[in-house]
VEXVEXBA-57380 format. One record per residue (C-alpha): x, y, z. Coordinates in steps of 0.02 Angstrom, whole numbers, plus 50000, padded with zeros to 5 digits. Layout:
REM VEXVEXBA-57380
{node {X; Y; Z}} ...
END
This chain:
REM VEXVEXBA-57380
{node {51345; 48415; 46084}} {node {51508; 48353; 46161}} {node {51518; 48312; 46348}} {node {51633; 48463; 46373}} {node {51508; 48582; 46292}} {node {51367; 48505; 46391}} {node {51461; 48534; 46554}} {node {51498; 48713; 46503}} {node {51316; 48740; 46460}} {node {51261; 48672; 46628}} {node {51387; 48783; 46718}} {node {51319; 48935; 46626}} {node {51139; 48890; 46665}} {node {51187; 48857; 46847}} {node {51268; 49029; 46861}} {node {51112; 49115; 46794}} {node {51001; 49011; 46909}} {node {51106; 49061; 47061}} {node {51088; 49245; 47018}} {node {50901; 49214; 47000}} {node {50894; 49176; 47187}} {node {50901; 49361; 47230}} {node {50753; 49399; 47115}} {node {50643; 49272; 47204}} {node {50695; 49336; 47375}} {node {50651; 49517; 47341}} {node {50489; 49480; 47249}} {node {50425; 49367; 47390}} {node {50489; 49460; 47543}} {node {50334; 49566; 47570}} {node {50234; 49412; 47619}} {node {50342; 49404; 47776}} {node {50372; 49589; 47811}} {node {50205; 49655; 47746}} {node {50119; 49681; 47913}} {node {50278; 49760; 47982}} {node {50284; 49882; 47837}} {node {50100; 49925; 47861}} {node {50127; 49958; 48045}} {node {50293; 50052; 48029}} {node {50234; 50163; 47884}} {node {50053; 50180; 47939}} {node {49985; 50116; 47773}} {node {49834; 50010; 47727}} {node {49814; 49858; 47615}} {node {49793; 49966; 47460}} {node {49966; 50044; 47484}} {node {50046; 49876; 47525}} {node {49970; 49801; 47368}} {node {50036; 49945; 47264}} {node {50208; 49933; 47345}} {node {50218; 49747; 47312}} {node {50151; 49767; 47136}} {node {50284; 49900; 47097}} {node {50413; 49762; 47079}} {node {50310; 49677; 46945}} {node {50266; 49838; 46853}} {node {50452; 49873; 46840}} {node {50482; 49692; 46793}} {node {50353; 49692; 46653}} {node {50404; 49863; 46587}} {node {50580; 49800; 46548}} {node {50529; 49640; 46459}} {node {50512; 49707; 46282}} {node {50668; 49817; 46289}} {node {50768; 49671; 46358}} {node {50698; 49559; 46222}} {node {50780; 49677; 46097}} {node {50941; 49677; 46199}} {node {50945; 49486; 46206}} {node {50928; 49470; 46018}} {node {51051; 49611; 45980}} {node {51183; 49604; 46119}} {node {51154; 49432; 46194}} {node {51104; 49375; 46370}} {node {51277; 49394; 46449}} {node {51295; 49583; 46436}} {node {51109; 49614; 46457}} {node {51094; 49514; 46618}} {node {51255; 49589; 46689}} {node {51197; 49768; 46664}} {node {51021; 49738; 46728}} {node {51081; 49647; 46884}} {node {51182; 49802; 46928}} {node {51020; 49903; 46911}} {node {50932; 49779; 47025}} {node {51070; 49798; 47154}} {node {51049; 49986; 47147}} {node {50861; 49969; 47171}} {node {50889; 49850; 47316}} {node {51005; 49974; 47400}} {node {50877; 50114; 47380}} {node {50739; 50004; 47452}} {node {50848; 49951; 47599}} {node {50891; 50131; 47645}} {node {50720; 50206; 47604}} {node {50646; 50324; 47737}} {node {50468; 50327; 47669}} {node {50341; 50242; 47556}} {node {50385; 50342; 47399}} {node {50568; 50292; 47404}} {node {50521; 50112; 47446}} {node {50411; 50105; 47290}} {node {50551; 50179; 47183}} {node {50678; 50054; 47245}} {node {50560; 49908; 47224}} {node {50516; 49959; 47046}} {node {50701; 49972; 47001}} {node {50730; 49799; 47075}} {node {50590; 49730; 46969}} {node {50660; 49812; 46813}} {node {50834; 49742; 46845}} {node {50780; 49566; 46889}} {node {50659; 49562; 46743}} {node {50794; 49489; 46630}} {node {50839; 49337; 46733}} {node {50714; 49203; 46683}} {node {50704; 49249; 46500}} {node {50893; 49268; 46489}} {node {50911; 49093; 46560}} {node {50782; 49025; 46437}} {node {50870; 49105; 46289}} {node {51034; 49026; 46344}} {node {50950; 48856; 46367}} {node {50870; 48867; 46196}} {node {51038; 48901; 46114}} {node {51146; 48779; 46213}} {node {51030; 48628; 46222}} {node {50910; 48527; 46111}} {node {50725; 48578; 46116}} {node {50670; 48425; 46215}} {node {50776; 48484; 46362}} {node {50697; 48656; 46370}} {node {50561; 48617; 46498}} {node {50675; 48515; 46612}} {node {50816; 48644; 46617}} {node {50694; 48790; 46634}} {node {50618; 48697; 46782}} {node {50793; 48675; 46855}} {node {50826; 48863; 46843}} {node {50662; 48900; 46929}} {node {50695; 48770; 47063}} {node {50866; 48844; 47106}} {node {50795; 49019; 47100}} {node {50663; 48969; 47225}} {node {50797; 48960; 47358}} {node {50763; 49148; 47364}} {node {50582; 49112; 47406}} {node {50640; 48994; 47543}} {node {50750; 49133; 47613}} {node {50600; 49251; 47612}} {node {50499; 49141; 47731}} {node {50560; 49073; 47898}} {node {50743; 49128; 47875}} {node {50687; 49307; 47840}} {node {50570; 49302; 47991}} {node {50714; 49245; 48101}} {node {50830; 49374; 48023}} {node {50706; 49514; 48056}} {node {50693; 49469; 48240}} {node {50883; 49454; 48258}} {node {50950; 49592; 48145}} {node {50806; 49691; 48071}} {node {50746; 49679; 47891}} {node {50860; 49816; 47825}} {node {51018; 49722; 47877}} {node {50956; 49562; 47796}} {node {50910; 49654; 47637}} {node {51082; 49736; 47632}} {node {51163; 49564; 47628}} {node {51056; 49509; 47481}} {node {51098; 49670; 47388}} {node {51283; 49627; 47405}} {node {51247; 49451; 47341}} {node {51160; 49526; 47189}} {node {51312; 49633; 47145}} {node {51429; 49483; 47159}} {node {51311; 49378; 47052}} {node {51315; 49512; 46916}} {node {51503; 49497; 46896}} {node {51494; 49307; 46901}} {node {51376; 49316; 46751}} {node {51497; 49430; 46659}} {node {51642; 49309; 46687}} {node {51557; 49141; 46658}} {node {51407; 49158; 46543}} {node {51424; 49138; 46355}} {node {51280; 49180; 46238}} {node {51290; 49022; 46131}} {node {51402; 48872; 46099}} {node {51540; 48882; 45967}} {node {51473; 48875; 45791}} {node {51298; 48933; 45837}} {node {51220; 49052; 45708}} {node {51192; 49184; 45842}} {node {51379; 49213; 45854}} {node {51395; 49249; 45667}} {node {51237; 49353; 45653}} {node {51225; 49524; 45575}} {node {51150; 49642; 45706}} {node {50976; 49695; 45659}} {node {50932; 49876; 45627}} {node {50804; 49961; 45737}} {node {50672; 49941; 45602}} {node {50710; 49755; 45585}} {node {50699; 49731; 45773}} {node {50530; 49818; 45777}} {node {50471; 49713; 45631}} {node {50521; 49557; 45729}} {node {50418; 49616; 45879}} {node {50267; 49643; 45770}} {node {50293; 49468; 45701}} {node {50291; 49401; 45879}} {node {50131; 49495; 45920}} {node {50047; 49425; 45764}} {node {50093; 49246; 45809}} {node {49941; 49135; 45787}} {node {49864; 49067; 45947}} {node {49980; 49172; 46057}} {node {49836; 49275; 46133}} {node {49753; 49116; 46197}} {node {49911; 49068; 46289}} {node {49941; 49244; 46354}} {node {49771; 49244; 46441}} {node {49826; 49101; 46554}} {node {50000; 49176; 46572}} {node {49922; 49339; 46632}} {node {49820; 49255; 46769}} {node {49888; 49091; 46836}} {node {50050; 49149; 46917}} {node {49967; 49314; 46964}} {node {49836; 49227; 47071}} {node {49951; 49100; 47154}} {node {50086; 49227; 47193}} {node {49961; 49352; 47261}} {node {49922; 49221; 47393}} {node {50097; 49155; 47421}} {node {50197; 49313; 47389}} {node {50088; 49445; 47473}} {node {49933; 49397; 47575}} {node {49968; 49220; 47633}} {node {50069; 49276; 47783}} {node {49950; 49416; 47838}} {node {49800; 49299; 47813}} {node {49875; 49166; 47926}} {node {49922; 49294; 48058}} {node {49761; 49395; 48056}} {node {49630; 49259; 48030}} {node {49711; 49112; 48119}} {node {49826; 49192; 48247}} {node {49989; 49124; 48177}} {node {50149; 49211; 48232}} {node {50272; 49283; 48106}} {node {50383; 49130; 48128}} {node {50237; 49007; 48115}} {node {50170; 49086; 47956}} {node {50348; 49086; 47889}} {node {50355; 48898; 47918}} {node {50195; 48873; 47816}} {node {50261; 48980; 47673}} {node {50426; 48888; 47682}} {node {50333; 48722; 47662}} {node {50240; 48796; 47513}} {node {50403; 48844; 47427}} {node {50474; 48671; 47458}} {node {50313; 48599; 47386}} {node {50333; 48712; 47233}} {node {50510; 48650; 47208}} {node {50449; 48471; 47222}} {node {50312; 48514; 47098}} {node {50436; 48584; 46973}} {node {50546; 48430; 46984}} {node {50392; 48318; 46970}} {node {50291; 48413; 46841}} {node {50436; 48481; 46738}} {node {50476; 48316; 46650}} {node {50294; 48264; 46628}} {node {50276; 48346; 46459}} {node {50401; 48222; 46385}} {node {50316; 48077; 46475}} {node {50136; 48123; 46431}} {node {50180; 48212; 46269}} {node {50074; 48365; 46309}} {node {50103; 48537; 46379}} {node {49932; 48614; 46359}} {node {49835; 48491; 46465}} {node {49962; 48487; 46607}} {node {49949; 48677; 46619}} {node {49759; 48678; 46606}} {node {49735; 48540; 46735}} {node {49855; 48619; 46860}} {node {49771; 48789; 46846}} {node {49598; 48710; 46867}} {node {49656; 48625; 47027}} {node {49719; 48791; 47096}} {node {49551; 48871; 47052}} {node {49459; 48733; 47148}} {node {49569; 48759; 47302}} {node {49542; 48948; 47295}} {node {49355; 48918; 47279}} {node {49357; 48805; 47432}} {node {49446; 48939; 47534}} {node {49315; 49065; 47478}} {node {49164; 48958; 47521}} {node {49219; 48872; 47682}} {node {49165; 48987; 47824}} {node {49253; 48969; 47991}} {node {49371; 48838; 47920}} {node {49488; 48742; 48038}} {node {49668; 48801; 48044}} {node {49732; 48649; 47949}} {node {49638; 48703; 47792}} {node {49739; 48861; 47751}} {node {49900; 48768; 47787}} {node {49852; 48623; 47673}} {node {49786; 48743; 47540}} {node {49943; 48851; 47534}} {node {50057; 48699; 47524}} {node {49948; 48612; 47393}} {node {49941; 48768; 47285}} {node {50130; 48778; 47298}} {node {50147; 48604; 47224}} {node {50015; 48615; 47088}} {node {50058; 48791; 47030}} {node {50222; 48722; 46962}} {node {50118; 48675; 46810}} {node {50135; 48857; 46756}} {node {50306; 48812; 46684}} {node {50212; 48717; 46548}} {node {50129; 48877; 46489}} {node {50301; 48954; 46458}} {node {50359; 48798; 46367}} {node {50198; 48801; 46265}} {node {50231; 48981; 46214}} {node {50415; 48945; 46175}} {node {50362; 48820; 46042}} {node {50281; 48960; 45940}} {node {50440; 49061; 45905}} {node {50588; 49029; 45789}} {node {50763; 49049; 45860}} {node {50788; 49223; 45789}} {node {50637; 49285; 45888}} {node {50667; 49190; 46051}} {node {50721; 49344; 46148}} {node {50576; 49454; 46094}} {node {50452; 49312; 46097}} {node {50490; 49250; 46273}} {node {50508; 49429; 46338}} {node {50333; 49465; 46273}} {node {50266; 49310; 46360}} {node {50355; 49351; 46523}} {node {50296; 49532; 46516}} {node {50119; 49466; 46516}} {node {50155; 49355; 46666}} {node {50229; 49494; 46770}} {node {50104; 49626; 46717}} {node {49970; 49505; 46776}} {node {50054; 49491; 46946}} {node {50071; 49680; 46959}} {node {49888; 49707; 46917}} {node {49823; 49568; 47029}} {node {49927; 49618; 47180}} {node {49876; 49800; 47161}} {node {49694; 49750; 47137}} {node {49701; 49631; 47286}} {node {49742; 49776; 47401}} {node {49593; 49872; 47331}} {node {49478; 49722; 47359}} {node {49534; 49699; 47540}} {node {49522; 49886; 47568}} {node {49335; 49881; 47528}} {node {49302; 49789; 47691}} {node {49304; 49879; 47857}} {node {49447; 49817; 47968}} {node {49413; 49735; 48135}} {node {49434; 49831; 48297}} {node {49613; 49767; 48307}} {node {49649; 49840; 48135}} {node {49662; 49668; 48055}} {node {49574; 49621; 47893}} {node {49417; 49516; 47919}} {node {49402; 49335; 47863}} {node {49264; 49382; 47739}} {node {49382; 49506; 47657}} {node {49512; 49372; 47624}} {node {49380; 49246; 47569}} {node {49310; 49372; 47444}} {node {49483; 49394; 47370}} {node {49505; 49206; 47352}} {node {49335; 49190; 47269}} {node {49378; 49326; 47145}} {node {49541; 49240; 47099}} {node {49453; 49072; 47079}} {node {49333; 49147; 46952}} {node {49477; 49231; 46858}} {node {49569; 49065; 46842}} {node {49415; 48970; 46782}} {node {49385; 49098; 46645}} {node {49570; 49094; 46594}} {node {49572; 48904; 46580}} {node {49416; 48906; 46472}} {node {49499; 49028; 46351}} {node {49667; 48937; 46351}} {node {49583; 48770; 46313}} {node {49549; 48833; 46136}} {node {49737; 48839; 46096}} {node {49814; 48692; 46003}} {node {49935; 48584; 46102}} {node {50125; 48592; 46080}} {node {50181; 48412; 46097}} {node {50366; 48386; 46138}} {node {50370; 48244; 46013}} {node {50337; 48369; 45873}} {node {50508; 48450; 45901}} {node {50609; 48290; 45890}} 
END
């Protein structure tokens, strides 16, 4: 690859990563505004869990269709069209007068933003050598996490100054602008790449390719961890972390926002630290397994430590933020299983599993918390939150034990 093509490829990846910021903001925002939504709409934890999970149900539902679109039409047009859908969903959510409309808008946002990560990975796979896949994917996720940063303390400040609807309206406008930037800048593959000279597949051939993906050997073992690891960490950091700090430890909205902000910064540091480790240690499997096991141990500690001092939840949330960056290795592990012609469908299938796991876990988390009687103040009890953390710790331990049976995908094997 010439220096000019490398610079063009990095510009394209940077454009997609910038658009990805809005996805992270909207998916994580309920951790800051959750208690406000519950109070304003008069809903319980079950409804908040379902509302938050709606984003991820919409997200996961679009993965397989978008996998077909990526392989047939390319990432550029697919991402452009779906970002416009996300902007529409964001506008509906921002203007929603009731829970039903909120859920509709959030599901549309999830469906639209569902193309961002996989679209970026498809572009990376076609513009850069295989050994750069993990590093550049980590870069995309790191830039996208600016949206998570915005959904913590800045969102808390924005709510107190302007109200959440005004803040959300600004991010909707950003999403629309990002869509047109993708249309103007992104290119599906570098000159001379086979994708550009391909013969479009028929519907039957596309379906046959999906079935080939689903029959990929060892894929189910990887999907088990994909279904659970991000689901558990994001249920804490994207939904219940803020309410837990406020209800069990008396943190203010701003104070809990600061903790969540630190966790996102820790996650970014984790991505930049852990992302290159596969090339250094020549393993993806064991980095992913070890990181998930550490998260399970932290969750178990939160579940078992009764009347814990206030430093513990702060340290736990920040530590999970750093270590959970190892989940990028699971995606890289799965990527190694698919040939180029199946990248779109293969990675969309993997990402669908990730987001379906989040949707299910966030919805289930509301049901678990709803089984415990609230305190006189209406807050959830500490034992309710600890039970949720214990459940997630067990889920992660089981997932790691299954995933450990999969063969490794060493970066050196692709050189």
